[in-house]
C-alpha positions in Angstrom: -19.8 -39.4 1.1 -20.1 -36.4 -1.2 -21.6 -33.3 0.2 -23.3 -30.5 -1.8 -21.7 -27.3 -0.6 -23.5 -25.2 -3.3 -20.3 -23.6 -4.3 -20.5 -21.2 -7.2 -16.9 -20.7 -8.4 -13.5 -22.2 -7.8 -10.2 -20.5 -8.8 -6.5 -20.9 -8.4 -4.4 -18.4 -6.4 -0.7 -18.5 -6.9 2.1 -16.7 -5.1 2.4 -14.3 -8.1 -0.7 -12.6 -6.6 1.0 -11.7 -3.3 -1.9 -9.6 -1.8 -4.6 -12.1 -2.5 -2.4 -15.0 -1.6 -1.6 -13.4 1.8 -5.2 -12.8 2.6 -6.2 -16.4 1.7 -3.2 -17.8 3.6 -4.4 -16.0 6.8 -7.8 -17.9 6.7 -8.4 -20.8 9.2 -7.7 -23.6 6.7 -7.4 -26.2 9.5 -11.1 -25.9 9.9 -11.9 -26.6 6.2 -14.3 -29.5 6.0 -13.8 -30.5 2.4 -10.3 -31.1 0.9 -9.1 -32.7 -2.3 -5.4 -33.4 -3.0 -4.0 -34.2 -6.4 -0.3 -35.2 -6.9 0.8 -35.4 -10.5 3.9 -35.1 -12.6 3.9 -32.5 -15.4 6.4 -30.5 -17.3 9.2 -32.5 -15.7 8.2 -31.6 -12.1 6.0 -32.9 -9.4 2.8 -30.8 -9.0 0.6 -30.7 -5.9 -2.9 -29.3 -6.1 -5.0 -28.8 -3.0 -8.7 -27.8 -3.2 -10.2 -26.6 0.1 -13.7 -25.3 0.8 
């Protein structure tokens, strides 16, 4: 069942932003209640996207 989390903005953080990436990696993601996984092939490689809130 979909839940309305009233989120305002979602953005991608990659490892080329080491400071922000480290701060977000330190958060308790095991406790995230909403997760979405997308596996796709693009540019001759397998891409994995995870959205957590």
